Structure formats: C-alpha cells, structure tokens
mmCIF file of the N, C-alpha and C atoms, coordinates in Angstrom:
data_MODEL
# 
_entry.id   MODEL 
# 
loop_
_atom_site.group_PDB 
_atom_site.id 
_atom_site.type_symbol 
_atom_site.label_atom_id 
_atom_site.label_alt_id 
_atom_site.label_comp_id 
_atom_site.label_asym_id 
_atom_site.label_entity_id 
_atom_site.label_seq_id 
_atom_site.pdbx_PDB_ins_code 
_atom_site.Cartn_x 
_atom_site.Cartn_y 
_atom_site.Cartn_z 
_atom_site.occupancy 
_atom_site.B_iso_or_equiv 
_atom_site.pdbx_formal_charge 
_atom_site.auth_seq_id 
_atom_site.auth_comp_id 
_atom_site.auth_asym_id 
_atom_site.auth_atom_id 
_atom_site.pdbx_PDB_model_num 
ATOM 1   N N  . MET A 1 1  ? 20.492 -41.850 23.503 1.00 0.00 ? 1  MET A N  1 
ATOM 2   C CA . MET A 1 1  ? 21.092 -42.931 22.419 1.00 0.00 ? 1  MET A CA 1 
ATOM 3   C C  . MET A 1 1  ? 20.125 -43.716 21.686 1.00 0.00 ? 1  MET A C  1 
ATOM 4   N N  . THR A 1 2  ? 19.092 -44.143 22.152 1.00 0.00 ? 2  THR A N  1 
ATOM 5   C CA . THR A 1 2  ? 18.033 -44.724 21.695 1.00 0.00 ? 2  THR A CA 1 
ATOM 6   C C  . THR A 1 2  ? 17.203 -43.633 20.752 1.00 0.00 ? 2  THR A C  1 
ATOM 7   N N  . GLU A 1 3  ? 16.956 -42.696 20.712 1.00 0.00 ? 3  GLU A N  1 
ATOM 8   C CA . GLU A 1 3  ? 16.486 -41.585 19.781 1.00 0.00 ? 3  GLU A CA 1 
ATOM 9   C C  . GLU A 1 3  ? 17.724 -41.481 19.064 1.00 0.00 ? 3  GLU A C  1 
ATOM 10  N N  . ALA A 1 4  ? 19.060 -41.506 19.012 1.00 0.00 ? 4  ALA A N  1 
ATOM 11  C CA . ALA A 1 4  ? 19.525 -41.541 18.100 1.00 0.00 ? 4  ALA A CA 1 
ATOM 12  C C  . ALA A 1 4  ? 19.674 -42.692 16.789 1.00 0.00 ? 4  ALA A C  1 
ATOM 13  N N  . MET A 1 5  ? 19.084 -43.804 17.608 1.00 0.00 ? 5  MET A N  1 
ATOM 14  C CA . MET A 1 5  ? 19.276 -45.089 16.983 1.00 0.00 ? 5  MET A CA 1 
ATOM 15  C C  . MET A 1 5  ? 18.091 -44.908 15.986 1.00 0.00 ? 5  MET A C  1 
ATOM 16  N N  . LYS A 1 6  ? 16.969 -44.828 16.840 1.00 0.00 ? 6  LYS A N  1 
ATOM 17  C CA . LYS A 1 6  ? 15.713 -44.413 15.840 1.00 0.00 ? 6  LYS A CA 1 
ATOM 18  C C  . LYS A 1 6  ? 15.834 -43.690 14.740 1.00 0.00 ? 6  LYS A C  1 
ATOM 19  N N  . ASN A 1 7  ? 16.759 -42.411 14.765 1.00 0.00 ? 7  ASN A N  1 
ATOM 20  C CA . ASN A 1 7  ? 16.964 -41.172 13.616 1.00 0.00 ? 7  ASN A CA 1 
ATOM 21  C C  . ASN A 1 7  ? 17.670 -41.808 12.631 1.00 0.00 ? 7  ASN A C  1 
ATOM 22  N N  . VAL A 1 8  ? 18.358 -42.753 12.558 1.00 0.00 ? 8  VAL A N  1 
ATOM 23  C CA . VAL A 1 8  ? 19.365 -43.075 11.145 1.00 0.00 ? 8  VAL A CA 1 
ATOM 24  C C  . VAL A 1 8  ? 18.406 -43.186 10.063 1.00 0.00 ? 8  VAL A C  1 
ATOM 25  N N  . ASP A 1 9  ? 19.198 -42.367 8.971  1.00 0.00 ? 9  ASP A N  1 
ATOM 26  C CA . ASP A 1 9  ? 18.050 -42.165 7.880  1.00 0.00 ? 9  ASP A CA 1 
ATOM 27  C C  . ASP A 1 9  ? 18.855 -43.549 7.055  1.00 0.00 ? 9  ASP A C  1 
ATOM 28  N N  . PRO A 1 10 ? 18.078 -44.599 6.605  1.00 0.00 ? 10 PRO A N  1 
ATOM 29  C CA . PRO A 1 10 ? 18.596 -45.600 5.852  1.00 0.00 ? 10 PRO A CA 1 
ATOM 30  C C  . PRO A 1 10 ? 19.254 -45.373 4.762  1.00 0.00 ? 10 PRO A C  1 
ATOM 31  N N  . ARG A 1 11 ? 19.189 -44.302 3.926  1.00 0.00 ? 11 ARG A N  1 
ATOM 32  C CA . ARG A 1 11 ? 19.337 -43.916 2.792  1.00 0.00 ? 11 ARG A CA 1 
ATOM 33  C C  . ARG A 1 11 ? 20.960 -43.532 2.941  1.00 0.00 ? 11 ARG A C  1 
ATOM 34  N N  . LYS A 1 12 ? 21.165 -42.969 4.266  1.00 0.00 ? 12 LYS A N  1 
ATOM 35  C CA . LYS A 1 12 ? 22.521 -42.012 4.552  1.00 0.00 ? 12 LYS A CA 1 
ATOM 36  C C  . LYS A 1 12 ? 23.152 -42.852 5.073  1.00 0.00 ? 12 LYS A C  1 
ATOM 37  N N  . VAL A 1 13 ? 22.926 -44.142 5.824  1.00 0.00 ? 13 VAL A N  1 
ATOM 38  C CA . VAL A 1 13 ? 23.542 -44.684 6.941  1.00 0.00 ? 13 VAL A CA 1 
ATOM 39  C C  . VAL A 1 13 ? 24.868 -45.709 5.858  1.00 0.00 ? 13 VAL A C  1 
ATOM 40  N N  . ASP A 1 14 ? 26.349 -45.470 6.718  1.00 0.00 ? 14 ASP A N  1 
ATOM 41  C CA . ASP A 1 14 ? 27.432 -46.357 6.246  1.00 0.00 ? 14 ASP A CA 1 
ATOM 42  C C  . ASP A 1 14 ? 27.064 -47.671 6.236  1.00 0.00 ? 14 ASP A C  1 
ATOM 43  N N  . ARG A 1 15 ? 27.061 -48.845 5.269  1.00 0.00 ? 15 ARG A N  1 
ATOM 44  C CA . ARG A 1 15 ? 26.727 -49.498 5.286  1.00 0.00 ? 15 ARG A CA 1 
ATOM 45  C C  . ARG A 1 15 ? 27.062 -50.787 6.000  1.00 0.00 ? 15 ARG A C  1 
ATOM 46  N N  . SER A 1 16 ? 28.943 -50.469 5.819  1.00 0.00 ? 16 SER A N  1 
ATOM 47  C CA . SER A 1 16 ? 29.259 -51.316 6.824  1.00 0.00 ? 16 SER A CA 1 
ATOM 48  C C  . SER A 1 16 ? 29.554 -51.224 8.086  1.00 0.00 ? 16 SER A C  1 
ATOM 49  N N  . ALA A 1 17 ? 29.213 -49.946 8.499  1.00 0.00 ? 17 ALA A N  1 
ATOM 50  C CA . ALA A 1 17 ? 28.419 -49.920 9.863  1.00 0.00 ? 17 ALA A CA 1 
ATOM 51  C C  . ALA A 1 17 ? 27.374 -50.865 10.765 1.00 0.00 ? 17 ALA A C  1 
ATOM 52  N N  . LEU A 1 18 ? 26.625 -51.536 9.966  1.00 0.00 ? 18 LEU A N  1 
ATOM 53  C CA . LEU A 1 18 ? 25.340 -52.191 10.032 1.00 0.00 ? 18 LEU A CA 1 
ATOM 54  C C  . LEU A 1 18 ? 26.037 -53.981 9.922  1.00 0.00 ? 18 LEU A C  1 
ATOM 55  N N  . ARG A 1 19 ? 25.215 -54.410 11.048 1.00 0.00 ? 19 ARG A N  1 
ATOM 56  C CA . ARG A 1 19 ? 25.392 -55.969 11.194 1.00 0.00 ? 19 ARG A CA 1 
ATOM 57  C C  . ARG A 1 19 ? 24.541 -56.627 10.261 1.00 0.00 ? 19 ARG A C  1 
ATOM 58  N N  . ASP A 1 20 ? 24.743 -57.868 9.893  1.00 0.00 ? 20 ASP A N  1 
ATOM 59  C CA . ASP A 1 20 ? 23.580 -58.546 9.143  1.00 0.00 ? 20 ASP A CA 1 
ATOM 60  C C  . ASP A 1 20 ? 22.557 -59.093 10.340 1.00 0.00 ? 20 ASP A C  1 
ATOM 61  N N  . ARG A 1 21 ? 20.952 -59.473 10.005 1.00 0.00 ? 21 ARG A N  1 
ATOM 62  C CA . ARG A 1 21 ? 20.591 -60.164 10.684 1.00 0.00 ? 21 ARG A CA 1 
ATOM 63  C C  . ARG A 1 21 ? 20.967 -62.128 11.056 1.00 0.00 ? 21 ARG A C  1 
ATOM 64  N N  . SER A 1 22 ? 21.633 -62.039 9.864  1.00 0.00 ? 22 SER A N  1 
ATOM 65  C CA . SER A 1 22 ? 21.455 -63.502 9.818  1.00 0.00 ? 22 SER A CA 1 
ATOM 66  C C  . SER A 1 22 ? 23.071 -63.936 10.614 1.00 0.00 ? 22 SER A C  1 
ATOM 67  N N  . THR A 1 23 ? 23.578 -62.629 11.189 1.00 0.00 ? 23 THR A N  1 
ATOM 68  C CA . THR A 1 23 ? 25.079 -63.429 12.163 1.00 0.00 ? 23 THR A CA 1 
ATOM 69  C C  . THR A 1 23 ? 24.233 -63.336 13.527 1.00 0.00 ? 23 THR A C  1 
ATOM 70  N N  . VAL A 1 24 ? 23.192 -63.180 13.554 1.00 0.00 ? 24 VAL A N  1 
ATOM 71  C CA . VAL A 1 24 ? 22.238 -63.024 15.135 1.00 0.00 ? 24 VAL A CA 1 
ATOM 72  C C  . VAL A 1 24 ? 22.226 -64.365 15.558 1.00 0.00 ? 24 VAL A C  1 
ATOM 73  N N  . LEU A 1 25 ? 22.444 -64.751 16.464 1.00 0.00 ? 25 LEU A N  1 
ATOM 74  C CA . LEU A 1 25 ? 22.439 -66.585 16.990 1.00 0.00 ? 25 LEU A CA 1 
ATOM 75  C C  . LEU A 1 25 ? 21.668 -66.278 18.481 1.00 0.00 ? 25 LEU A C  1 
ATOM 76  N N  . ILE A 1 26 ? 20.574 -67.103 18.542 1.00 0.00 ? 26 ILE A N  1 
ATOM 77  C CA . ILE A 1 26 ? 19.663 -66.857 19.512 1.00 0.00 ? 26 ILE A CA 1 
ATOM 78  C C  . ILE A 1 26 ? 19.601 -67.980 19.995 1.00 0.00 ? 26 ILE A C  1 
ATOM 79  N N  . ASP A 1 27 ? 19.749 -68.418 21.281 1.00 0.00 ? 27 ASP A N  1 
ATOM 80  C CA . ASP A 1 27 ? 19.227 -69.665 22.079 1.00 0.00 ? 27 ASP A CA 1 
ATOM 81  C C  . ASP A 1 27 ? 17.822 -69.571 22.548 1.00 0.00 ? 27 ASP A C  1 
ATOM 82  N N  . PRO A 1 28 ? 16.834 -70.236 21.699 1.00 0.00 ? 28 PRO A N  1 
ATOM 83  C CA . PRO A 1 28 ? 16.015 -70.546 21.563 1.00 0.00 ? 28 PRO A CA 1 
ATOM 84  C C  . PRO A 1 28 ? 15.069 -70.776 22.820 1.00 0.00 ? 28 PRO A C  1 
ATOM 85  N N  . ASP A 1 29 ? 15.553 -71.496 23.632 1.00 0.00 ? 29 ASP A N  1 
ATOM 86  C CA . ASP A 1 29 ? 15.563 -71.925 25.132 1.00 0.00 ? 29 ASP A CA 1 
ATOM 87  C C  . ASP A 1 29 ? 15.563 -70.951 26.176 1.00 0.00 ? 29 ASP A C  1 
ATOM 88  N N  . ALA A 1 30 ? 16.242 -69.433 25.785 1.00 0.00 ? 30 ALA A N  1 
ATOM 89  C CA . ALA A 1 30 ? 16.603 -68.711 26.897 1.00 0.00 ? 30 ALA A CA 1 
ATOM 90  C C  . ALA A 1 30 ? 15.309 -67.749 27.096 1.00 0.00 ? 30 ALA A C  1 
ATOM 91  N N  . PRO A 1 31 ? 15.015 -67.530 28.684 1.00 0.00 ? 31 PRO A N  1 
ATOM 92  C CA . PRO A 1 31 ? 14.073 -66.571 28.345 1.00 0.00 ? 31 PRO A CA 1 
ATOM 93  C C  . PRO A 1 31 ? 13.928 -65.288 27.743 1.00 0.00 ? 31 PRO A C  1 
ATOM 94  N N  . THR A 1 32 ? 12.431 -64.733 27.531 1.00 0.00 ? 32 THR A N  1 
ATOM 95  C CA . THR A 1 32 ? 12.272 -63.692 26.626 1.00 0.00 ? 32 THR A CA 1 
ATOM 96  C C  . THR A 1 32 ? 13.098 -62.634 26.462 1.00 0.00 ? 32 THR A C  1 
ATOM 97  N N  . GLU A 1 33 ? 13.394 -62.391 28.031 1.00 0.00 ? 33 GLU A N  1 
ATOM 98  C CA . GLU A 1 33 ? 14.581 -61.038 28.055 1.00 0.00 ? 33 GLU A CA 1 
ATOM 99  C C  . GLU A 1 33 ? 15.733 -61.114 27.983 1.00 0.00 ? 33 GLU A C  1 
ATOM 100 N N  . GLU A 1 34 ? 15.974 -62.555 27.560 1.00 0.00 ? 34 GLU A N  1 
ATOM 101 C CA . GLU A 1 34 ? 17.228 -62.841 27.332 1.00 0.00 ? 34 GLU A CA 1 
ATOM 102 C C  . GLU A 1 34 ? 17.419 -62.837 25.724 1.00 0.00 ? 34 GLU A C  1 
ATOM 103 N N  . ARG A 1 35 ? 16.490 -63.420 25.212 1.00 0.00 ? 35 ARG A N  1 
ATOM 104 C CA . ARG A 1 35 ? 16.768 -63.353 23.939 1.00 0.00 ? 35 ARG A CA 1 
ATOM 105 C C  . ARG A 1 35 ? 16.798 -61.934 23.080 1.00 0.00 ? 35 ARG A C  1 
ATOM 106 N N  . ILE A 1 36 ? 15.906 -61.096 24.156 1.00 0.00 ? 36 ILE A N  1 
ATOM 107 C CA . ILE A 1 36 ? 15.699 -59.531 23.153 1.00 0.00 ? 36 ILE A CA 1 
ATOM 108 C C  . ILE A 1 36 ? 17.041 -59.138 23.642 1.00 0.00 ? 36 ILE A C  1 
ATOM 109 N N  . ARG A 1 37 ? 17.845 -59.133 24.491 1.00 0.00 ? 37 ARG A N  1 
ATOM 110 C CA . ARG A 1 37 ? 18.938 -58.570 24.935 1.00 0.00 ? 37 ARG A CA 1 
ATOM 111 C C  . ARG A 1 37 ? 19.968 -59.479 23.701 1.00 0.00 ? 37 ARG A C  1 
ATOM 112 N N  . ALA A 1 38 ? 20.495 -60.563 23.630 1.00 0.00 ? 38 ALA A N  1 
ATOM 113 C CA . ALA A 1 38 ? 21.277 -60.601 22.855 1.00 0.00 ? 38 ALA A CA 1 
ATOM 114 C C  . ALA A 1 38 ? 20.748 -60.436 21.267 1.00 0.00 ? 38 ALA A C  1 
ATOM 115 N N  . TRP A 1 39 ? 19.608 -60.171 20.950 1.00 0.00 ? 39 TRP A N  1 
ATOM 116 C CA . TRP A 1 39 ? 19.167 -59.515 19.518 1.00 0.00 ? 39 TRP A CA 1 
ATOM 117 C C  . TRP A 1 39 ? 19.741 -58.032 19.629 1.00 0.00 ? 39 TRP A C  1 
ATOM 118 N N  . ILE A 1 40 ? 19.688 -57.661 20.738 1.00 0.00 ? 40 ILE A N  1 
ATOM 119 C CA . ILE A 1 40 ? 20.238 -55.921 20.543 1.00 0.00 ? 40 ILE A CA 1 
ATOM 120 C C  . ILE A 1 40 ? 21.580 -55.931 20.522 1.00 0.00 ? 40 ILE A C  1 
ATOM 121 N N  . GLU A 1 41 ? 22.349 -56.831 21.331 1.00 0.00 ? 41 GLU A N  1 
ATOM 122 C CA . GLU A 1 41 ? 23.772 -56.755 21.517 1.00 0.00 ? 41 GLU A CA 1 
ATOM 123 C C  . GLU A 1 41 ? 24.123 -57.155 20.129 1.00 0.00 ? 41 GLU A C  1 
ATOM 124 N N  . GLN A 1 42 ? 23.726 -58.034 19.463 1.00 0.00 ? 42 GLN A N  1 
ATOM 125 C CA . GLN A 1 42 ? 24.696 -58.755 18.379 1.00 0.00 ? 42 GLN A CA 1 
ATOM 126 C C  . GLN A 1 42 ? 24.126 -57.863 16.920 1.00 0.00 ? 42 GLN A C  1 
ATOM 127 N N  . LEU A 1 43 ? 22.915 -57.327 16.949 1.00 0.00 ? 43 LEU A N  1 
ATOM 128 C CA . LEU A 1 43 ? 22.874 -56.318 15.901 1.00 0.00 ? 43 LEU A CA 1 
ATOM 129 C C  . LEU A 1 43 ? 23.467 -54.684 16.056 1.00 0.00 ? 43 LEU A C  1 
ATOM 130 N N  . GLY A 1 44 ? 23.741 -54.641 17.470 1.00 0.00 ? 44 GLY A N  1 
ATOM 131 C CA . GLY A 1 44 ? 24.072 -53.148 17.781 1.00 0.00 ? 44 GLY A CA 1 
ATOM 132 C C  . GLY A 1 44 ? 22.864 -52.036 17.464 1.00 0.00 ? 44 GLY A C  1 
ATOM 133 N N  . ASN A 1 45 ? 22.115 -51.620 16.566 1.00 0.00 ? 45 ASN A N  1 
ATOM 134 C CA . ASN A 1 45 ? 21.235 -50.883 16.386 1.00 0.00 ? 45 ASN A CA 1 
ATOM 135 C C  . ASN A 1 45 ? 20.022 -52.103 15.916 1.00 0.00 ? 45 ASN A C  1 
ATOM 136 N N  . PRO A 1 46 ? 19.029 -52.463 16.985 1.00 0.00 ? 46 PRO A N  1 
ATOM 137 C CA . PRO A 1 46 ? 18.039 -52.929 16.437 1.00 0.00 ? 46 PRO A CA 1 
ATOM 138 C C  . PRO A 1 46 ? 17.062 -52.248 15.357 1.00 0.00 ? 46 PRO A C  1 
ATOM 139 N N  . TYR A 1 47 ? 17.116 -51.192 15.577 1.00 0.00 ? 47 TYR A N  1 
ATOM 140 C CA . TYR A 1 47 ? 16.361 -50.162 14.396 1.00 0.00 ? 47 TYR A CA 1 
ATOM 141 C C  . TYR A 1 47 ? 16.805 -50.089 13.119 1.00 0.00 ? 47 TYR A C  1 
ATOM 142 N N  . VAL A 1 48 ? 18.102 -50.273 12.691 1.00 0.00 ? 48 VAL A N  1 
ATOM 143 C CA . VAL A 1 48 ? 18.253 -50.268 11.360 1.00 0.00 ? 48 VAL A CA 1 
ATOM 144 C C  . VAL A 1 48 ? 19.715 -51.326 10.944 1.00 0.00 ? 48 VAL A C  1 
ATOM 145 N N  . TYR A 1 49 ? 19.600 -52.194 10.617 1.00 0.00 ? 49 TYR A N  1 
ATOM 146 C CA . TYR A 1 49 ? 20.146 -53.580 10.400 1.00 0.00 ? 49 TYR A CA 1 
ATOM 147 C C  . TYR A 1 49 ? 20.321 -54.018 9.205  1.00 0.00 ? 49 TYR A C  1 
ATOM 148 N N  . LEU A 1 50 ? 21.423 -54.876 8.301  1.00 0.00 ? 50 LEU A N  1 
ATOM 149 C CA . LEU A 1 50 ? 21.095 -55.239 7.219  1.00 0.00 ? 50 LEU A CA 1 
ATOM 150 C C  . LEU A 1 50 ? 20.457 -56.837 7.199  1.00 0.00 ? 50 LEU A C  1 
ATOM 151 N N  . ASP A 1 51 ? 19.294 -56.987 6.073  1.00 0.00 ? 51 ASP A N  1 
ATOM 152 C CA . ASP A 1 51 ? 19.051 -58.531 6.166  1.00 0.00 ? 51 ASP A CA 1 
ATOM 153 C C  . ASP A 1 51 ? 19.343 -58.688 4.470  1.00 0.00 ? 51 ASP A C  1 
ATOM 154 N N  . GLY A 1 52 ? 20.265 -59.409 4.579  1.00 0.00 ? 52 GLY A N  1 
ATOM 155 C CA . GLY A 1 52 ? 20.663 -60.158 2.975  1.00 0.00 ? 52 GLY A CA 1 
ATOM 156 C C  . GLY A 1 52 ? 21.318 -59.203 2.381  1.00 0.00 ? 52 GLY A C  1 
ATOM 157 N N  . GLY A 1 53 ? 22.068 -58.324 3.107  1.00 0.00 ? 53 GLY A N  1 
ATOM 158 C CA . GLY A 1 53 ? 22.488 -57.025 2.093  1.00 0.00 ? 53 GLY A CA 1 
ATOM 159 C C  . GLY A 1 53 ? 21.449 -55.806 2.066  1.00 0.00 ? 53 GLY A C  1 
ATOM 160 N N  . VAL A 1 54 ? 20.351 -56.404 2.221  1.00 0.00 ? 54 VAL A N  1 
ATOM 161 C CA . VAL A 1 54 ? 19.533 -54.942 1.925  1.00 0.00 ? 54 VAL A CA 1 
ATOM 162 C C  . VAL A 1 54 ? 19.223 -54.353 3.521  1.00 0.00 ? 54 VAL A C  1 
ATOM 163 N N  . VAL A 1 55 ? 19.140 -52.593 3.965  1.00 0.00 ? 55 VAL A N  1 
ATOM 164 C CA . VAL A 1 55 ? 19.218 -52.356 4.589  1.00 0.00 ? 55 VAL A CA 1 
ATOM 165 C C  . VAL A 1 55 ? 17.725 -52.125 4.934  1.00 0.00 ? 55 VAL A C  1 
ATOM 166 N N  . VAL A 1 56 ? 17.582 -52.271 6.639  1.00 0.00 ? 56 VAL A N  1 
ATOM 167 C CA . VAL A 1 56 ? 16.350 -52.188 7.080  1.00 0.00 ? 56 VAL A CA 1 
ATOM 168 C C  . VAL A 1 56 ? 15.914 -51.363 8.313  1.00 0.00 ? 56 VAL A C  1 
ATOM 169 N N  . LYS A 1 57 ? 14.620 -50.739 8.201  1.00 0.00 ? 57 LYS A N  1 
ATOM 170 C CA . LYS A 1 57 ? 14.866 -50.105 9.377  1.00 0.00 ? 57 LYS A CA 1 
ATOM 171 C C  . LYS A 1 57 ? 13.327 -50.046 9.793  1.00 0.00 ? 57 LYS A C  1 
ATOM 172 N N  . LEU A 1 58 ? 13.326 -50.672 10.945 1.00 0.00 ? 58 LEU A N  1 
ATOM 173 C CA . LEU A 1 58 ? 12.165 -50.447 11.631 1.00 0.00 ? 58 LEU A CA 1 
ATOM 174 C C  . LEU A 1 58 ? 11.881 -49.443 12.488 1.00 0.00 ? 58 LEU A C  1 
ATOM 175 N N  . SER A 1 59 ? 10.460 -49.111 12.306 1.00 0.00 ? 59 SER A N  1 
ATOM 176 C CA . SER A 1 59 ? 9.703  -48.181 13.308 1.00 0.00 ? 59 SER A CA 1 
ATOM 177 C C  . SER A 1 59 ? 8.411  -48.459 13.824 1.00 0.00 ? 59 SER A C  1 
ATOM 178 N N  . PHE A 1 60 ? 8.098  -47.819 14.846 1.00 0.00 ? 60 PHE A N  1 
ATOM 179 C CA . PHE A 1 60 ? 6.465  -48.466 15.526 1.00 0.00 ? 60 PHE A CA 1 
ATOM 180 C C  . PHE A 1 60 ? 5.709  -47.271 15.577 1.00 0.00 ? 60 PHE A C  1 
ATOM 181 N N  . ALA A 1 61 ? 4.235  -47.531 15.529 1.00 0.00 ? 61 ALA A N  1 
ATOM 182 C CA . ALA A 1 61 ? 3.285  -46.718 15.812 1.00 0.00 ? 61 ALA A CA 1 
ATOM 183 C C  . ALA A 1 61 ? 3.024  -46.557 17.279 1.00 0.00 ? 61 ALA A C  1 
ATOM 184 N N  . ASP A 1 62 ? 2.899  -45.104 17.938 1.00 0.00 ? 62 ASP A N  1 
ATOM 185 C CA . ASP A 1 62 ? 2.903  -45.434 19.388 1.00 0.00 ? 62 ASP A CA 1 
ATOM 186 C C  . ASP A 1 62 ? 1.387  -45.979 19.732 1.00 0.00 ? 62 ASP A C  1 
ATOM 187 N N  . ARG A 1 63 ? 1.528  -47.478 19.777 1.00 0.00 ? 63 ARG A N  1 
ATOM 188 C CA . ARG A 1 63 ? 0.045  -48.178 20.028 1.00 0.00 ? 63 ARG A CA 1 
ATOM 189 C C  . ARG A 1 63 ? 0.205  -48.619 21.473 1.00 0.00 ? 63 ARG A C  1 
ATOM 190 N N  . GLY A 1 64 ? 1.573  -48.808 22.451 1.00 0.00 ? 64 GLY A N  1 
ATOM 191 C CA . GLY A 1 64 ? 1.616  -49.344 23.438 1.00 0.00 ? 64 GLY A CA 1 
ATOM 192 C C  . GLY A 1 64 ? 2.531  -50.287 23.733 1.00 0.00 ? 64 GLY A C  1 
ATOM 193 N N  . GLU A 1 65 ? 3.090  -50.893 21.795 1.00 0.00 ? 65 GLU A N  1 
ATOM 194 C CA . GLU A 1 65 ? 3.735  -51.844 21.994 1.00 0.00 ? 65 GLU A CA 1 
ATOM 195 C C  . GLU A 1 65 ? 5.375  -51.379 21.611 1.00 0.00 ? 65 GLU A C  1 
ATOM 196 N N  . THR A 1 66 ? 6.210  -52.121 22.521 1.00 0.00 ? 66 THR A N  1 
ATOM 197 C CA . THR A 1 66 ? 7.421  -51.570 22.780 1.00 0.00 ? 66 THR A CA 1 
ATOM 198 C C  . THR A 1 66 ? 8.398  -52.570 21.398 1.00 0.00 ? 66 THR A C  1 
ATOM 199 N N  . ILE A 1 67 ? 9.531  -51.958 21.283 1.00 0.00 ? 67 ILE A N  1 
ATOM 200 C CA . ILE A 1 67 ? 10.558 -52.625 20.132 1.00 0.00 ? 67 ILE A CA 1 
ATOM 201 C C  . ILE A 1 67 ? 10.920 -54.152 20.913 1.00 0.00 ? 67 ILE A C  1 
ATOM 202 N N  . GLU A 1 68 ? 10.925 -54.011 22.318 1.00 0.00 ? 68 GLU A N  1 
ATOM 203 C CA . GLU A 1 68 ? 10.998 -55.949 22.892 1.00 0.00 ? 68 GLU A CA 1 
ATOM 204 C C  . GLU A 1 68 ? 10.123 -56.330 22.317 1.00 0.00 ? 68 GLU A C  1 
ATOM 205 N N  . ASP A 1 69 ? 8.943  -55.896 22.316 1.00 0.00 ? 69 ASP A N  1 
ATOM 206 C CA . ASP A 1 69 ? 7.638  -56.863 21.957 1.00 0.00 ? 69 ASP A CA 1 
ATOM 207 C C  . ASP A 1 69 ? 7.617  -57.008 20.179 1.00 0.00 ? 69 ASP A C  1 
ATOM 208 N N  . ARG A 1 70 ? 8.162  -55.935 19.707 1.00 0.00 ? 70 ARG A N  1 
ATOM 209 C CA . ARG A 1 70 ? 8.069  -56.344 18.327 1.00 0.00 ? 70 ARG A CA 1 
ATOM 210 C C  . ARG A 1 70 ? 9.094  -57.347 17.698 1.00 0.00 ? 70 ARG A C  1 
ATOM 211 N N  . ILE A 1 71 ? 10.363 -56.973 18.469 1.00 0.00 ? 71 ILE A N  1 
ATOM 212 C CA . ILE A 1 71 ? 11.563 -58.017 18.180 1.00 0.00 ? 71 ILE A CA 1 
ATOM 213 C C  . ILE A 1 71 ? 10.963 -59.390 18.371 1.00 0.00 ? 71 ILE A C  1 
ATOM 214 N N  . ASN A 1 72 ? 10.275 -59.735 19.760 1.00 0.00 ? 72 ASN A N  1 
ATOM 215 C CA . ASN A 1 72 ? 10.151 -60.881 20.002 1.00 0.00 ? 72 ASN A CA 1 
ATOM 216 C C  . ASN A 1 72 ? 8.884  -61.454 19.225 1.00 0.00 ? 72 ASN A C  1 
ATOM 217 N N  . ALA A 1 73 ? 8.181  -60.732 18.631 1.00 0.00 ? 73 ALA A N  1 
ATOM 218 C CA . ALA A 1 73 ? 6.942  -61.020 17.693 1.00 0.00 ? 73 ALA A CA 1 
ATOM 219 C C  . ALA A 1 73 ? 7.797  -62.009 16.199 1.00 0.00 ? 73 ALA A C  1 
ATOM 220 N N  . LEU A 1 74 ? 9.113  -60.762 15.815 1.00 0.00 ? 74 LEU A N  1 
ATOM 221 C CA . LEU A 1 74 ? 9.842  -61.134 14.935 1.00 0.00 ? 74 LEU A CA 1 
ATOM 222 C C  . LEU A 1 74 ? 10.500 -62.570 15.001 1.00 0.00 ? 74 LEU A C  1 
ATOM 223 N N  . TYR A 1 75 ? 10.972 -62.852 15.941 1.00 0.00 ? 75 TYR A N  1 
ATOM 224 C CA . TYR A 1 75 ? 11.706 -64.115 16.590 1.00 0.00 ? 75 TYR A CA 1 
ATOM 225 C C  . TYR A 1 75 ? 11.000 -65.057 16.767 1.00 0.00 ? 75 TYR A C  1 
ATOM 226 N N  . LEU A 1 76 ? 9.841  -65.006 16.912 1.00 0.00 ? 76 LEU A N  1 
ATOM 227 C CA . LEU A 1 76 ? 9.126  -66.295 17.173 1.00 0.00 ? 76 LEU A CA 1 
ATOM 228 C C  . LEU A 1 76 ? 8.358  -66.713 15.920 1.00 0.00 ? 76 LEU A C  1 
ATOM 229 N N  . ALA A 1 77 ? 8.483  -65.571 15.071 1.00 0.00 ? 77 ALA A N  1 
ATOM 230 C CA . ALA A 1 77 ? 7.712  -65.971 13.842 1.00 0.00 ? 77 ALA A CA 1 
ATOM 231 C C  . ALA A 1 77 ? 8.841  -66.498 12.796 1.00 0.00 ? 77 ALA A C  1 
ATOM 232 N N  . GLY A 1 78 ? 9.918  -66.246 13.635 1.00 0.00 ? 78 GLY A N  1 
ATOM 233 C CA . GLY A 1 78 ? 11.228 -67.270 12.212 1.00 0.00 ? 78 GLY A CA 1 
ATOM 234 C C  . GLY A 1 78 ? 11.676 -66.342 11.465 1.00 0.00 ? 78 GLY A C  1 
ATOM 235 N N  . ALA A 1 79 ? 11.616 -64.862 11.796 1.00 0.00 ? 79 ALA A N  1 
ATOM 236 C CA . ALA A 1 79 ? 11.952 -63.855 10.844 1.00 0.00 ? 79 ALA A CA 1 
ATOM 237 C C  . ALA A 1 79 ? 13.239 -63.653 10.841 1.00 0.00 ? 79 ALA A C  1 
# 
C-alpha cells in the first residue's frame, strides 16, 4: 500500500479524493509518534495531498531519512 501511495501521479490524481493539509489538527503536546500517526490518519496519503488547493507530492531521496522524519520536521517548522 505504501508503494501505491508513493507512486500517485499528481497530474492525474482525483483532487476530490485528496485532503487539505489545513484540515489536519495535531496536538503539539503529543509524543512525536502520535503526532505523525495523526498526520497520516488525517491526510490519508501523506505523500500526495492538497495545500491551499494545490496538489503537493512529497518524495525523498534514499538518504536514511524516513517519511516520519520529514513529516516531523515539517510539523516542527510550522509548515
């Protein structure tokens, strides 16, 4: 399932099936693992989502960082 999520083509995705990042509510006092879990559960596909109506696709170089590391960094940066 993760590979299918990663391989979504943002040019062909059904926009109505995507959730907007602005609707995600995260408890800043929750442990990191719970914040990451909430992010993924609320977005559905953490690799492809909407941000202000714009389709966003995340991908990462194979450098040892996981999507959890990157999502946490985005969250902590206030993105």
